[in-house]
VEXPA-816420 format. One record per residue: x, y, z of N, C-alpha, C in turn; chain. Coordinates in steps of 0.02 Angstrom, whole numbers, plus 32768, in hexadecimal, padded with zeros to 4 digits. Last residue first. Layout:
! VEXPA-816420
n.u:n.v:n.w:ca.u:ca.v:ca.w:c.u:c.v:c.w:unit
X:Y:Z:X:Y:Z:X:Y:Z:A
...
END
This chain:
! VEXPA-816420
n.u:n.v:n.w:ca.u:ca.v:ca.w:c.u:c.v:c.w:unit
6210:E6F3:2485:61D7:E6D2:2465:61E6:E687:244D:A
6233:E726:253C:624F:E6E3:24F3:6213:E6E6:24CF:A
6248:E796:25AF:621A:E77A:257C:6234:E750:252D:A
626C:E78F:2645:627C:E792:25FE:625D:E75F:25C9:A
6220:E7B1:26E8:623A:E78B:26C2:625D:E7AB:2674:A
625B:E802:2773:623C:E810:2737:625E:E7C9:270C:A
625C:E7B4:2819:6288:E7E0:27DF:625C:E7D6:27A4:A
621B:E821:28BA:620C:E7FB:2878:6241:E80C:283D:A
6249:E878:2908:6245:E841:2926:6213:E812:28F4:A
6298:E8E3:28DB:62B9:E8B8:28E3:6293:E86B:28E8:A
6251:E959:28C1:6270:E94C:2912:6299:E907:2923:A
6231:E963:284E:6271:E976:285C:628B:E982:289B:A
61DB:E8DE:284A:6216:E8DB:282B:625E:E916:2842:A
6185:E91B:2880:6199:E8DE:28B2:61D3:E8DB:287A:A
6167:E994:283F:6190:E995:2883:61AF:E961:28A1:A
611C:E948:27D1:614F:E97C:27C5:617D:E969:27EE:A
60B3:E924:281D:60D1:E8E4:27F1:610F:E91D:27ED:A
6067:E986:2848:6079:E96A:2883:60BC:E92B:285D:A
604B:E9CF:27C8:606A:E9E1:27DF:609F:E9D2:281F:A
5FEC:E95E:27A6:602B:E973:2771:6053:E988:27A0:A
5F94:E964:280E:5F98:E925:2804:5FF6:E942:27D4:A
5F65:E9F4:27F3:5F87:E9CD:2836:5FA4:E997:282F:A
5F2D:E9E5:2773:5F4C:EA03:2786:5F78:E9F2:27AA:A
5EC9:E968:27A7:5F0A:E956:276C:5F2F:E995:276B:A
5E50:E93A:27E7:5E96:E969:2815:5EC8:E960:27EF:A
5D96:E959:27D9:5DE7:E939:27B5:5E1E:E964:27EC:A
5D06:E933:2825:5D33:E94D:27FD:5D70:E937:27F3:A
5CFB:E8D6:28E6:5CDE:E8FB:289F:5D26:E91E:287C:A
5D2F:E85A:2916:5D56:E88E:2905:5D38:E8B4:28DD:A
5CED:E7EA:2995:5CD8:E803:2955:5CFE:E854:2956:A
5D07:E74E:29BC:5D21:E77F:29CD:5D0A:E7B5:298E:A
5CD7:E6C2:2A16:5CD4:E6DC:29F2:5CDF:E723:2A03:A
5D18:E61A:2A6C:5D04:E66B:2A6E:5CFF:E694:2A36:A
5CDF:E594:2A12:5D1C:E5B9:2A3D:5CF8:E60D:2A3C:A
5C66:E549:29F6:5CAF:E526:29D0:5CDC:E552:2A04:A
5C06:E581:2A15:5C0D:E549:2A3C:5C57:E527:2A36:A
5BEF:E5F2:29CF:5C1E:E5FA:2A0D:5C1E:E5C1:2A2E:A
5B8F:E5EA:2954:5BE2:E5C6:2952:5C0A:E5D7:299D:A
5B19:E626:2976:5B19:E5E3:2954:5B70:E5B8:2965:A
5B31:E698:29B6:5B20:E66D:29C4:5B0A:E632:29C1:A
5B81:E6DB:2963:5B99:E6C6:297C:5B7D:E697:29AD:A
5B24:E6E9:28DA:5B57:E6BD:28EB:5B6E:E6BE:2925:A
5AD5:E750:2940:5AB8:E70C:291E:5AF1:E6E3:290D:A
5B16:E7B0:2945:5B0D:E77B:2988:5AE6:E743:2981:A
5B35:E7D7:28DF:5B78:E7AF:28FC:5B62:E7A5:2934:A
5AD6:E817:28A1:5ADA:E7D5:2875:5B17:E7A2:28AB:A
5AB8:E867:28F5:5A7A:E839:2900:5A9E:E7F9:28CE:A
5B20:E8D0:28DD:5B26:E89B:2920:5AF6:E87A:2923:A
5B92:E8EF:286D:5B43:E8D2:286D:5B41:E8AE:28B2:A
5C1A:E8F9:285A:5C03:E923:2882:5B9F:E90E:287B:A
5C34:E881:27FE:5C38:E876:2855:5C0F:E8BD:287B:A
5C42:E8BC:278B:5BF6:E89D:2797:5C05:E892:27E9:A
5CD3:E8E9:2779:5C9B:E8FE:2789:5C51:E902:2794:A
5D1E:E873:27EE:5D18:E891:27B2:5CCF:E8B9:27AB:A
5D23:E7D9:2848:5D48:E82F:283A:5D1A:E835:27FA:A
5D24:E77C:28C0:5CF5:E796:2898:5D12:E7C6:2873:A
5D73:E6D5:290C:5D6D:E720:28FA:5D54:E738:28B2:A
5D79:E66C:2980:5D4E:E683:294F:5D5F:E6BE:2956:A
5DF8:E624:29EB:5DB4:E64F:29DE:5DA9:E647:298A:A
5E4E:E59A:2A0D:5E36:E5CF:2A32:5E09:E60B:2A1D:A
5E00:E505:29CF:5E01:E543:29C8:5DF4:E569:29F8:A
5DEE:E473:29C7:5E10:E481:29E8:5E2A:E4BD:29DE:A
5DC2:E418:2953:5D89:E434:2993:5DB0:E45F:29D4:A
5E0D:E3E5:290D:5DFC:E3BF:2925:5DE4:E3EB:296A:A
5E37:E46A:28C3:5E5D:E45F:28FC:5E39:E430:2929:A
5DF3:E460:284E:5E32:E44F:2839:5E60:E452:2875:A
5D6F:E460:2877:5D80:E418:286A:5DC9:E419:2864:A
5D46:E4E2:2871:5D65:E4AC:28B0:5D75:E472:28AA:A
5D32:E4F1:27F0:5D5C:E4FE:27FB:5D7A:E4E6:2853:A
5C9B:E4F7:27FD:5CBA:E4D0:27CE:5D02:E4B6:27D7:A
5C70:E565:283F:5C81:E51F:2871:5CA2:E4F4:2840:A
5C86:E5E3:27F7:5CA2:E5BE:282E:5CBB:E576:2847:A
5C2A:E596:2791:5C76:E5A6:2777:5CA4:E5AD:27BA:A
5BA1:E592:27D5:5BBD:E56E:27D2:5C0E:E55C:27A7:A
5B9C:E63A:2803:5BAA:E60E:283A:5BD0:E5AE:2833:A
5B8A:E656:277B:5BBE:E676:27A3:5BE3:E655:27DD:A
5AF0:E60A:2773:5B48:E5F5:2742:5B7D:E61C:2746:A
5ABC:E663:27D1:5AC7:E622:27D7:5AF4:E602:279D:A
5AD4:E6D0:27A0:5ADE:E6D7:27DA:5B00:E691:27E0:A
5A7C:E6D5:271B:5AC6:E6F9:2724:5ADD:E6D7:2760:A
5A05:E6A6:275B:5A2E:E684:272C:5A80:E68F:2733:A
59DB:E718:279C:59E2:E6EA:27BE:5A01:E6B7:278A:A
59D9:E76D:2724:59EC:E78B:274C:5A09:E756:2771:A
5968:E727:26B9:59A8:E722:26A5:59DA:E72E:26DE:A
590A:E731:272B:592D:E6F9:2715:5956:E6EC:26F4:A
58ED:E7B6:2721:58ED:E79C:2765:5922:E751:274E:A
58CD:E7E4:26A5:58F2:E800:26B9:5916:E7C9:26FD:A
584E:E78D:26A6:587D:E780:267A:58BC:E78C:2695:A
57FD:E7CC:26FF:581A:E795:26F7:583D:E784:26CB:A
57F2:E871:272D:580B:E848:26ED:5822:E805:2710:A
57D9:E8D3:279B:57B2:E880:2797:57AE:E867:2759:A
5818:E926:27A5:57E7:E947:2792:57B6:E8F0:278C:A
5889:E8FB:27F5:5868:E917:2810:5816:E91E:27FD:A
58CC:E8E1:276C:58B8:E886:2788:5875:E8B5:27D6:A
58E1:E93E:273B:58C2:E91F:26FF:588D:E8E4:2737:A
596B:E95B:2798:590D:E985:279F:58CE:E965:2772:A
599A:E905:2771:599D:E8F9:27AC:5943:E935:27B6:A
59CF:E91A:26D7:59BA:E8EE:26F3:5981:E8F5:2742:A
5A16:E9A1:2706:59C9:E997:26E2:59A3:E951:26EC:A
5A77:E961:2748:5A44:E991:2776:5A11:E9AA:275A:A
5ABC:E92A:26E8:5A9F:E900:271F:5A6E:E922:2732:A
5AB1:E94A:2626:5ABF:E972:266B:5A92:E94E:26AA:A
5A9A:E905:25BE:5AE0:E8FC:25D8:5AF5:E909:2628:A
59FC:E8F3:256C:5A29:E919:2598:5A83:E8FB:25A7:A
59BF:E87F:252C:59CF:E8C7:24FC:59DB:E8F3:2516:A
59AC:E807:256C:5986:E82F:258B:598C:E880:255F:A
59EC:E7A2:2540:59AA:E78E:254F:5972:E7D3:2555:A
5A78:E7E2:24EE:5A32:E7A9:24CA:59ED:E7AB:24E4:A
5AA0:E827:2558:5A77:E84C:2533:5A5A:E82A:24FD:A
5AB4:E7C6:25D7:5A85:E7F9:25CF:5A5F:E81B:259A:A
5AE9:E768:2540:5AE3:E761:2587:5AAB:E78E:2589:A
5B32:E7AC:24B0:5B13:E76B:24DB:5AF7:E77C:251C:A
5B7E:E800:245D:5B3B:E7FF:246A:5B10:E7C1:248B:A
5BF5:E7D2:2457:5BEF:E819:2466:5BB2:E82F:246B:A
5C16:E743:2454:5C44:E76D:2480:5C3D:E7C9:2478:A
5BA8:E717:240C:5BC6:E6E9:2442:5BFD:E723:246C:A
5BC0:E773:2395:5B70:E76C:23C2:5B83:E742:23F3:A
5C20:E781:236C:5C07:E7B0:238B:5BD5:E7A5:23B3:A
5C42:E706:2326:5C65:E702:236E:5C4C:E742:2391:A
5BE7:E702:22C8:5BD7:E6C6:2300:5BFE:E6DC:232E:A
5C07:E75C:225F:5BD8:E76C:2297:5BCD:E731:22D3:A
5C86:E70E:2252:5C7B:E763:226A:5C51:E777:2294:A
5C5F:E6BB:221C:5C73:E6A9:224D:5C69:E6DD:2281:A
5BB1:E6C8:21C6:5C03:E6C9:21CC:5C2C:E6C6:2220:A
5B22:E6CB:21DF:5B38:E6CB:21AB:5B95:E6BC:219A:A
5AD9:E64D:224B:5AE6:E68A:2249:5B2E:E68A:21FE:A
5A7A:E5EA:2226:5A71:E627:226A:5A98:E665:224C:A
5A9E:E588:21CE:5A9E:E5C6:21B9:5A7C:E5FC:21F9:A
5AD1:E519:2210:5A7B:E517:2202:5A6C:E54F:21E0:A
5B4C:E51E:2248:5B3E:E508:21FF:5B02:E4FC:21E0:A
5B28:E555:22D1:5B4F:E577:22A3:5B3D:E563:225C:A
5AB6:E4EE:22F6:5AB7:E530:22F1:5AD7:E557:22BC:A
5B2C:E492:2319:5AFD:E485:22F9:5AD7:E4D2:22D6:A
5B6F:E4C1:237D:5BA3:E4BA:2342:5B56:E4A1:22F8:A
5B14:E4D4:23CF:5B48:E51A:23B1:5B5C:E4EF:2380:A
5AF6:E46B:23F8:5AD0:E476:23DC:5AF9:E4DD:23AB:A
5B75:E421:242B:5B4E:E40A:23EB:5B28:E443:23C2:A
5B97:E475:2493:5BB0:E474:2462:5B99:E44D:2415:A
5B32:E4EF:24ED:5B2A:E4B2:24C3:5B54:E4A7:2495:A
5BCA:E578:2526:5B6F:E565:250A:5B77:E514:24EB:A
5BED:E5DF:258F:5BE6:E594:257D:5BB0:E57E:2562:A
5BCD:E679:2574:5BE6:E655:25A1:5BED:E614:2576:A
5B9B:E6F8:2527:5B81:E6C3:252F:5B94:E67C:2565:A
5BBB:E7A6:255B:5BD8:E75F:2529:5BAD:E71F:2543:A
5B8D:E825:259B:5B98:E815:2554:5BB7:E7DF:252B:A
5B76:E7FC:2617:5B5A:E824:260A:5B55:E824:25BD:A
5B96:E74C:2614:5BAA:E792:263C:5B78:E7C7:261E:A
5BA8:E69E:2654:5B8C:E6BE:2618:5B95:E717:2639:A
5C14:E62B:2676:5BCF:E648:268B:5BD8:E677:265F:A
5C67:E5CF:262D:5C39:E5C3:2667:5C21:E5F5:2664:A
5CA9:E5C5:25B8:5CA2:E575:25CF:5C5B:E5A1:2609:A
5CE0:E63A:257F:5CBF:E60D:255D:5CA4:E5E0:2570:A
5D2A:E680:25DE:5CE6:E691:25E0:5CC8:E677:25A7:A
5D64:E5D5:2648:5D57:E624:262C:5D32:E636:260F:A
5DA5:E5A5:26CF:5D65:E5BA:26B9:5D65:E5F1:2679:A
5E4D:E56B:26F6:5E22:E59E:26CA:5DDB:E59D:26BF:A
5ED4:E547:2750:5EAB:E51E:2717:5E8B:E565:271C:A
5F49:E591:2780:5F49:E522:2763:5F1B:E519:274B:A
5FA1:E60F:27A2:5F3A:E5E4:277F:5F43:E5AF:2765:A
5FF9:E60E:2836:5FE8:E607:27FB:5FA1:E5F0:27D8:A
5FF1:E61F:28C2:600E:E64E:28A0:5FF3:E64F:284D:A
5FD5:E58F:28EB:601B:E5B8:28FE:6032:E5F6:28D4:A
5F54:E5A0:287D:5F7B:E56F:28A7:5FC1:E584:28AE:A
5ED4:E5E4:283B:5F0E:E606:2868:5F23:E5C7:288C:A
5E4F:E5D0:27C6:5E73:E5A9:27F4:5EBD:E5BC:2819:A
5E01:E659:278A:5E2F:E63E:2789:5E2D:E60F:27D3:A
5D86:E695:2705:5D7F:E66C:275C:5DED:E63D:2750:A
5D4F:E70E:26B7:5D70:E6D8:26AC:5D7E:E6B9:26FC:A
5CDA:E771:263A:5CDF:E747:268F:5D1E:E729:2681:A
5CB3:E80E:260B:5CCC:E7DC:25F8:5CE0:E7CA:2655:A
5C8A:E887:2640:5C67:E87D:260A:5C80:E81D:25E7:A
5C96:E821:26DA:5CA3:E86C:26B9:5C74:E85B:2684:A
5CFB:E7C5:275B:5CAA:E7EB:2745:5CA1:E81B:2735:A
5D53:E75F:2782:5D63:E79E:276E:5D11:E7B4:2756:A
5D6A:E6FE:281F:5D35:E701:27D5:5D35:E748:27B4:A
5DDA:E66A:2858:5DD7:E6C5:284C:5DAC:E6D7:280B:A
5DF9:E61D:28C7:5DD5:E628:2897:5DC5:E678:289B:A
5E9A:E5F6:2924:5E73:E61D:2924:5E50:E60D:28D6:A
5F13:E5C2:298C:5EDD:E59B:2968:5EA1:E5C4:2974:A
5FBA:E614:29C9:5F5C:E5FE:29CF:5F3E:E5D0:2994:A
602B:E634:29C7:6016:E5FD:29FF:5FCB:E5F5:29E6:A
6028:E692:2968:604F:E65E:2951:605C:E60D:2993:A
600D:E6F6:29B3:5FE8:E6DC:2988:5FF3:E68C:2969:A
6038:E705:2A58:6036:E6FD:2A13:6004:E6DD:29E7:A
5FAD:E730:2ADB:5FF4:E6F9:2AC6:5FEB:E6FE:2A73:A
5F26:E759:2B01:5F66:E763:2B41:5FAF:E73D:2B21:A
5EA7:E765:2AED:5ECC:E719:2AE8:5F00:E715:2AFD:A
5EAF:E7E6:2AB1:5E65:E7B1:2ADF:5E83:E780:2AF0:A
5F13:E827:2A7B:5EED:E843:2AAD:5EB6:E822:2AC8:A
5F6C:E7BA:2A3C:5F80:E7E2:2A61:5F4A:E7E3:2AAA:A
5EED:E787:29E5:5F19:E748:2A0D:5F52:E77C:2A41:A
5EC5:E7F8:299C:5E9B:E7CE:29D8:5EC4:E7AA:2A05:A
5F27:E81B:296D:5F11:E85B:297E:5EED:E83B:29C6:A
5F2A:E7AC:290B:5F67:E7BA:292A:5F4F:E7DE:2961:A
5EC1:E7B6:28CC:5EC0:E778:28E6:5F0B:E789:2913:A
5ECD:E82F:2884:5E93:E824:28A5:5EAF:E7E2:28E1:A
5F35:E7FF:2830:5F48:E83A:284F:5F0C:E840:288C:A
5F07:E78A:27DC:5F40:E77B:2807:5F4D:E7CD:2835:A
5E98:E7E5:2795:5E8F:E7AD:27CE:5ED4:E791:27E7:A
5EE0:E837:2739:5EB3:E84E:2781:5EAF:E81B:27A5:A
5F2D:E7F3:270F:5F4E:E81D:2724:5F1F:E839:2773:A
5EDA:E790:26B6:5F09:E773:26E7:5F26:E79A:2736:A
5E3E:E755:268B:5E72:E791:26A7:5EB5:E7A8:26D9:A
5EA0:E6F7:25F8:5E69:E705:2634:5E8E:E74E:2654:A
5EB6:E66E:25B6:5EB5:E6A0:25A1:5E6F:E6CD:25C6:A
5EFC:E5CC:2592:5EF6:E601:259F:5EF3:E652:25C2:A
5EA8:E558:2525:5ED5:E57E:2537:5EBD:E5A0:2570:A
5E71:E4AE:250E:5E75:E4EC:254D:5EA8:E50C:253E:A
5E85:E467:2465:5EB5:E462:24BA:5E88:E4C0:24C3:A
5E49:E425:23F0:5E3B:E471:241B:5E5F:E461:2452:A
5E61:E3AF:23C8:5E73:E3DD:2397:5E5C:E434:23B0:A
5E5C:E35F:242B:5E8F:E370:240D:5E9E:E39D:23F5:A
5DB7:E373:248C:5DCC:E369:2445:5E17:E377:243E:A
5DB9:E37A:2514:5D91:E350:24F3:5DA1:E34F:24AD:A
5E29:E3D5:2566:5DE2:E3E7:2544:5DC5:E3BD:2531:A
5EAB:E3EB:25C0:5E95:E3C0:2587:5E49:E3D3:257F:A
5EE5:E443:2607:5EEA:E44D:25C6:5EC3:E41D:2593:A
5EF6:E404:2690:5EC3:E438:2673:5EB8:E46C:263E:A
5F74:E3B6:268F:5F1C:E3A2:2683:5EE9:E3DB:2676:A
5FCD:E420:2695:5FC7:E3EF:2652:5F84:E3D6:2653:A
5F93:E4B3:26EC:5FB5:E476:26EF:5F94:E43E:269E:A
5FBA:E54C:2696:5F95:E522:26AB:5FB0:E4E4:26BB:A
5FF0:E5C2:269E:6006:E5B7:26AF:5FDD:E574:26D0:A
6004:E66C:2623:5FE9:E613:2622:600C:E5DE:265B:A
5FBA:E6F1:25FF:5FDC:E6DF:2634:5FBA:E684:2629:A
5F84:E74E:259D:5F7C:E709:258E:5FC0:E6CE:25A5:A
5F71:E7B8:25DD:5F36:E783:25C8:5F44:E744:25BE:A
5FF9:E7DA:2641:5FD8:E7D2:25F7:5FA0:E7AC:25FD:A
605C:E7F1:26AC:601B:E7BF:26C1:5FE7:E7E1:266E:A
60A6:E89A:269B:6094:E85F:26D0:6050:E83C:26B7:A
612B:E8E7:264A:60D5:E8CE:2650:60CD:E89C:2689:A
61AD:E972:2662:6188:E926:2679:6142:E934:2650:A
624C:E9C7:2655:6207:E9C9:2647:61E1:E982:2634:A
62B7:EA32:2691:6299:E9D6:2675:625D:E9FA:267C:A
6316:EAE7:2664:62F8:EAA9:2692:62D8:EA5C:266A:A
6320:EB20:2608:634A:EB02:261E:633D:EAC8:2666:A
62D8:EB7F:25C5:62E4:EB8C:25F9:6325:EB58:261C:A
62CA:EB2E:253D:62D1:EB83:2539:62EF:EB96:257A:A
6285:EABC:257C:62C4:EACC:254F:62E4:EAFC:2541:A
6202:EAF4:25A6:623F:EACA:25DD:628D:EABE:25B2:A
61CA:EAFB:252F:61D9:EB2E:256B:6220:EB11:2587:A
61BB:EA8C:2500:61D3:EAB1:24DA:620D:EAEF:2506:A
6197:EA29:2553:61D2:EA20:254D:61FB:EA4E:2523:A
610F:EA49:2558:612D:EA66:2592:6174:EA57:2585:A
60EB:EA3C:24D5:60F6:EA88:24F1:610F:EA8D:2524:A
60E0:E9B7:24C3:6102:E9DD:249F:6112:EA24:24D0:A
6092:E989:2549:60E2:E96F:2553:6106:E9A7:2513:A
6025:E9C7:2517:603D:E9B7:2557:608C:E9B8:2560:A
600C:E99E:249D:6023:E9DE:24AA:6043:E9E2:24EB:A
5FC4:E930:24BC:5FEC:E92B:248E:6019:E953:24AA:A
5F34:E948:24BF:5F74:E93A:2503:5FA7:E934:24EF:A
5EF4:E975:2443:5F07:E99B:2473:5F36:E986:24BA:A
5F2B:E8E0:23DD:5F00:E8FC:2404:5F26:E941:242E:A
5F3A:E88C:2360:5F51:E8D1:235B:5F2C:E902:238F:A
5F6C:E7EC:237A:5F2A:E81A:237C:5F60:E863:237E:A
5FDC:E79E:2384:5FC6:E78E:2356:5F75:E7B2:234B:A
6078:E809:2371:603D:E7F2:23B8:6016:E7DB:2375:A
60DB:E827:2326:60C4:E7F9:232A:609B:E7C6:2347:A
60F7:E8B8:2325:60FD:E899:22DE:60D6:E860:22EA:A
60E6:E8EB:23AE:60F4:E915:2380:60E0:E8F8:2332:A
610C:E895:23EB:60D2:E8BA:240D:60B6:E8E8:23CE:A
6195:E865:23CE:6152:E834:23B4:6119:E863:23CD:A
61D5:E8CF:23DF:61D6:E8B5:23B0:61A5:E881:2391:A
61DB:E8D6:2479:61A8:E905:2456:61AF:E90A:23FE:A
621C:E85E:2488:61B3:E855:24A7:61AF:E890:248E:A
629E:E885:2461:6277:E841:245A:6230:E84B:2456:A
62B2:E903:24AA:62BA:E8E7:2458:6292:E8AA:2450:A
624D:E8E2:254D:6297:E8EC:2519:6287:E8EE:24DB:A
6215:E8EC:25EF:61FC:E8F7:2584:624D:E910:2576:A
6219:E861:2653:6230:E898:2637:620F:E8AB:25E7:A
6181:E835:26AB:61A1:E811:2664:61DA:E869:2664:A
6134:E7D0:273A:6143:E822:2709:617C:E814:26E6:A
60C7:E754:2713:60EE:E795:274D:60F9:E7C5:2729:A
60A4:E6D2:26CF:6085:E704:26F1:60BB:E720:2703:A
60D7:E66E:263E:60D2:E672:2699:60C3:E6BF:269A:A
6081:E683:25AF:60BB:E683:25B6:60B0:E682:261D:A
6056:E66C:24ED:6055:E663:253D:6094:E661:2569:A
6078:E710:24AF:608A:E6D7:24AE:6055:E6BC:24E0:A
600F:E7A6:24CE:604E:E78A:24B4:604C:E74F:24B1:A
5FCA:E83E:24CD:5FBF:E802:24B6:5FEE:E7DC:249A:A
600A:E890:2559:5FE5:E87E:251C:5FC3:E838:2519:A
5FFE:E8CE:2609:6022:E89E:25CA:5FF8:E886:2589:A
5FFF:E97A:2618:5FE8:E939:2613:5FF5:E90B:25D5:A
60A4:E9B9:263C:607D:E9B3:2628:6044:E988:2623:A
6117:EA24:26B4:60FA:E9D5:2688:60AE:E9DD:2684:A
61A9:EA63:26CD:617E:EA6B:268C:615B:EA1B:26A6:A
620E:EAA2:2758:6206:EA6E:2738:61BA:EA8B:26EF:A
6237:EB2A:27A2:6257:EAE3:2795:6254:EAC7:276F:A
6232:EBD7:2763:620B:EB93:2775:624C:EB5C:2764:A
6265:EC55:2768:624F:EC25:27C3:6238:EBE2:27A4:A
6288:EC80:26FB:62B8:EC71:270C:62BB:EC43:2749:A
61F3:ECBF:26EB:61F9:EC77:26C9:622D:EC4C:26E9:A
61A7:ED13:2751:61EB:ED00:273E:61F5:ECB1:2726:A
6104:ED3B:273C:613E:ED19:275A:6168:ED0C:2738:A
6099:EDA0:272E:60C7:EDB1:2746:60F7:ED76:2758:A
6022:ED6B:26E0:602C:ED6C:272B:6055:ED62:2742:A
604F:ED94:2678:6014:EDB9:2686:6008:EDB1:26D3:A
60A6:ED2A:2649:60B2:ED6C:264F:6091:EDA8:2675:A
605E:ECC5:2647:609C:ECBE:2677:60AA:ED0C:268A:A
6003:ECD4:25DD:5FE9:ECCD:2622:6029:ECD8:2668:A
605B:ECCC:2583:6047:ED0A:2591:602E:ED05:25D3:A
6088:EC4B:2574:60C3:EC77:258D:60AA:ECC0:25AD:A
600F:EC1D:255A:602D:EC0C:258D:605F:EC2A:25B2:A
6005:EC48:24BB:5FC9:EC64:250E:5FEE:EC43:253F:A
6077:EC14:2488:606A:EC5A:2493:604B:EC62:24CA:A
6057:EB85:2496:6086:EB8D:24C0:6089:EBF5:24DD:A
5FE3:EB87:2435:5FCB:EB7F:2478:6009:EB91:24B1:A
6031:EBB1:23D5:5FFE:EBD8:23D4:5FF4:EBBC:2429:A
6079:EB3F:23CA:609F:EB75:23D4:6071:EBAD:23CD:A
6013:EAD1:23B3:604E:EACA:23F0:6075:EB14:23F5:A
5FCE:EAB5:234C:5FC2:EAF1:2370:5FEA:EAF5:23B3:A
6007:EA3C:22FA:6020:EA83:22D8:5FFE:EAB5:232C:A
5F9E:E9E1:233A:5FF8:E9DA:2340:600C:EA23:2336:A
5F3E:E9F0:231C:5F37:EA08:2352:5F8D:EA18:2368:A
5F3B:EA1A:2275:5F34:E9F5:229C:5F30:EA16:22D4:A
5F36:EAB5:220F:5F20:EA5E:21F0:5F16:EA3B:222E:A
5EF3:EB33:225E:5F33:EB06:225A:5F05:EAB5:224A:A
5E86:EB81:2244:5EC8:EB99:221C:5EF3:EB70:221B:A
5E26:EB66:22BC:5E13:EB4B:2277:5E52:EB5D:2262:A
5E5E:EBA3:232A:5E64:EB6C:2330:5E6F:EB49:22DF:A
5E27:EC27:2311:5E6D:EC2C:2320:5E85:EBD4:2305:A
5D96:EC06:231B:5DBC:EC15:22CF:5DFE:EC05:22DB:A
5DA0:EBDC:239A:5D94:EBC2:2370:5DB1:EBC8:2323:A
5E15:EC2C:2412:5DD9:EC3E:23D1:5DDF:EBE6:23A5:A
5E36:EBD9:24A9:5E61:EBE5:244A:5E1F:EBF2:2441:A
5E4D:EC01:254C:5E18:EBFA:2514:5E45:EC02:24DB:A
5E97:EBC1:25CC:5EA6:EBE9:25A3:5E79:EBD7:2562:A
5E6E:EBC0:267B:5E4B:EB9C:2636:5E64:EBDE:25E2:A
5ECC:EBB0:26EB:5EA9:EBD3:26CF:5EA1:EBB2:2689:A
5EED:EB80:27A4:5EF0:EB68:275C:5EA9:EB92:2720:A
5F46:EC04:27E7:5EFE:EBCD:27DF:5EF6:EBBC:27A8:A
5FE2:EC02:2812:5FA3:EC2F:27D5:5F73:EC04:27D4:A
6008:EBC5:2889:5FF5:EC15:2878:5FD2:EC24:2849:A
5FE4:EB42:28E8:5FC3:EB59:289E:5FD8:EBB2:28C7:A
604D:EADC:2954:6024:EB29:2937:6026:EB3A:28F5:A
60A1:EA95:2949:606A:EA78:292C:603C:EAA6:292A:A
6122:EAED:28ED:6112:EAB3:291E:60D4:EA8C:2912:A
60D5:EB53:289A:60FA:EB59:28CA:60FE:EB10:28F5:A
607F:EB38:27E9:607C:EB27:2829:60CF:EB32:284F:A
600D:EB8B:278C:6051:EB87:27A7:6056:EB6C:27F1:A
5FB1:EB4E:26EA:5FB5:EB51:2736:6017:EB62:2745:A
5F3D:EB30:2668:5F8D:EB39:2681:5F90:EB4F:26CE:A
5EED:EAF0:25DE:5EE4:EAFC:2639:5F2C:EAF0:2643:A
5EC7:EB27:2566:5EF3:EB07:2588:5EFB:EB12:25BF:A
5E31:EAFB:24D7:5E63:EB27:252A:5E9D:EB11:2524:A
5DFB:EAA4:249A:5DF9:EADE:2494:5E15:EB14:24BD:A
5E1D:EA19:24B5:5E1A:EA3D:2469:5E14:EA76:246B:A
5EB4:EA39:252D:5E7C:EA2B:2533:5E5E:EA49:24DE:A
5F41:EA1F:258C:5F35:EA4A:254E:5EE7:EA21:254C:A
5F92:EA61:2620:5F68:EA1F:260E:5F4B:EA40:25D6:A
601D:EA73:267C:6002:EA7F:2639:5FC9:EA54:262E:A
6063:EAD2:26F8:6042:EA9D:2700:6029:EAA4:26A7:A
610C:EAF9:2735:60DD:EB10:270E:60AA:EAB2:26F3:A
614F:EB0E:27E3:612E:EAD3:27A9:6105:EAE8:277E:A
61D7:EB2B:2842:6199:EB4A:2836:618E:EB19:27EC:A
6203:EAF6:28E9:6205:EAE2:2896:61BC:EB13:2886:A
624B:EB58:2968:6218:EB37:294E:6210:EB1F:28F6:A
62F0:EB52:298E:62B4:EB8B:2960:6291:EB4E:2944:A
END
């Protein structure tokens, strides 16, 4: 019998849910919106788990799904300690960490928590895969220039590795573990990974490389320090919000909408044209930076995420970086498919799940 897998991907105001039979999506990813008023009744995100679980179970009932047919539940990985990538079994220790000790009360923590709750009732396994804190950096890549501030690994691990696996299989005709790839995830946030043998051995993080629709990207360190201490920002929270929520396109052009920027360019807006070109220019530099990790011997450059839907931008970047390796554009995100595929590999015995140890 083909395994049936429930996939859970909680967001700040929704819980995206899907049902897969093998690689086939039976119930398309549904965005189970949660009323803001209902969320306000809870003291924090962790406390929302039972309420969100009810939404998921209601979705299954409405879809006429016999829960006894489920083979596994897999949720998006939460804010975990630094850990090797891959599929992890959710047990009591991980659930306790997500509920009580994760240093951020983030919606992604609910993926493992809700999955574990549902799986425990049904007597089936629960998993997570490739959390954002996936850490496989080579030791040399951890050196920043100041011992007080080592480079740490936080990136779009799930979508980056899943997209890389797809390109390796479908475009290069070999497993990811035999490829050397540079993968850029381009969305509201950005991250770039050098995947060697399937491992993310180095990164360009979203506070090091290109800006994005809402984030500033790498900034001149001395000028940033001077600005902070000159009274430019009132406090740490204000500074953090500026560079990670009000930077990039929003700071320069007052919009985060790429199609709107393109319309302005068509209407002769020279500032919009300059910022758009700078965006492509900085993406290209971030990609090229990682080519040195492989001494230039790269099998492919992969660009993914929502921004990869912009043909003009992808053409610009491709023209600048195709000297490194063939460029493969994979627009959008495939998190739900990636999670289902991860659980399927475990159920079919082609990948062994790891055990979480804090």
